[in-house]
N, C-alpha and C positions, 0 to 999 in steps of 0.2 A: 549916021545908022552905024556904019564900020566902028565908031568909037565905042559907041554905046554898047554894040554886040561884043567890043573885048573888054570894057568895063564888066559887063554882065559874067563874062569867061572866067576873069581873073578873081570876082569875089565868090562866085561860087564855088559850093565843095569840089573838092579834085576829086577823081575818082580814086579809087585805091589800088595801091599796087601789092602784087604777092611775089615771093622767089621760097623756091623749095628744089632742094637738091637730097638725094637718100645717098648714105653713106659719109660720114665725114672722112675729111683727108687730115695730114698732118700742116697746118700750118702755122707763121710765127705767132707768139701768144701777144696778144695786146693788155693794155692796163684798161680796166673796167672802172672806173671811181664808185666809192659808193653812193647810191641813190638815196635822193630824199626819201623816199618810201623806208629804205631801211632806217635811216636816222631818224625818221620820228617813230617806225615801230621798235627805235630802240630807246624812246625816252619814254618816262614817267607816264604820258598821258595814255586814258586807258581808250579816248574816243580815239575810232576810226579816221585818218585824214581823208581827205579829195582823193588822192590818186589811188588809196586802199579801195576806198568806195568804188571809183571808176573799175578799178581791176577786178573787184568782186561781180560787180553788174556784167562785164565783159564776160566773164567765166562763165556764170550763171548763162547766161544767154547762149553761148558756145553750147554748154552742156543741154541745153534744150532742144536744139539743134542737133546734136549727136542722138540725142534719146529718140527724137522722131523716124531715127535711122537705124535703130538697133543699136548703137555703137556706146562703149563704156565712155563715161564721163572722165574728163582731163581734170587733173589735179594742179592747184597750183603750184608752181616751183618758183622757190626764191631767187634760183641762180638764172633760170629765164627771165624771170620778173627786171634782175638787175641788168642783162643784156638787153631787153626791150625799152627798160628808162633809160640807161643809159645813150641808148640810139634816139629817142626822143628828144633829149637833153642834147645831144650833140646835134642834132637835125635842127632843133630853134636857135642855140648859139652860133652855128656855123652858118644859118640861113641856107638849106640846101631840101630836097625834099627824093630821097634815093633810097636805094637798099644799098649801097655804094657811098660811102662816105669820101669827102673831097681825101682821104689818106690812103683810100681806096679798100679800106675793109668792108668786108662783106660779114651777113649773118653770121656764117660759121666762123668767124675769125669772134666777132663778139661773143658768139656763145661759148666759141672756147675758151677764150678771155675770161671769161664769168665762173668758169669750171664745171660746165656741165659734161663736156666730153671725157670723163674720168672713167676707166676700167672700172668695174665694181670686183672686178676677179680676174685670174689668170686664165682667161676663155677667151673664147672667139665671141666679138660682141659687133655689132652691127648699130651705127647712131643714126638717127633720121629726123629731121629737122626742117622747121619751115619759118616763113617770115610773112605776116601782111603789115601794109604801113597803108594809113589813110589820113588826109588831111581836110580839117573844114566842118568836121561832122562835131555837132555840141554835146550830144549825149550818145551814151553806152547803146542804146538801141537804134538810136540812127548810125551808127558807124555798121554795127553788126547787120542792118538792113542794107547798107551799102556793100558789105564784103559778102553777103549771103544771094545779091544781085547779080555777083560777077562768078563765071564761073571758076577761075584760077583761085579764088580766096575762099570760095566755098568748098573748094576740092583740099584746100589746106585745113580747114576746121572740121571738116569731116574724113579726114586720112585716118585709117584704122590705126597706123604704125603709130599716130602721137597718143601720148601718156601723158604729156606735161604741159602746162601752158604759162608763159609768164605775160603781163601785160603791162605798155609804158606808154604814157600821157604828157604831153605836155604842148603848151602853145597853142592850141586847135590839133596837135598831129598825135597820131594814133599809132601803135605798133604793137603786135603780136607776135611772140617768139612762141614756136611749137617743137617739142622735144620726144623723143619716144628710144629706148633703150632696149634691144634685142639681145639678151646671153643664151647661147648657144651651148648648154654643158654636153661636154664629151664624158 
């Protein structure tokens, strides 16, 4: 019976995890390789890839949830998509499931390495970011259901400070990278 329980637990989808911290700090840069989504997008084919379709579906579902709460829609951001996809690919390649990679890189590090934290002017800027990850869900609808049924993930999805989203998917692992940039002009 114990063996059967362990097998069921190992084969069932893993609960999603979330990571959020406001106000990015300076950390060393990482090199985030060009993702398969970007490679496909730059090809001559006009048909959307499966990764682009997953990303679009998750963004649509996120924006439906935000609309229910009277929040503005998030926009797809290629820099956040790059960091999310690189993390999903890295988790599959190195066989881990965590916000922190084996080389100790955290969401902030990956998002910074993708180029998201660039000041748009010589002004006061506050960056906000968050990350949701999940494992084992088969569809965008399934992963969004799991995230919305978890308070910490739902909080990321519905955070007012976020304006941008990037989605990554690889080998049954899902990543959402959220971002927002608030500029204080004087």
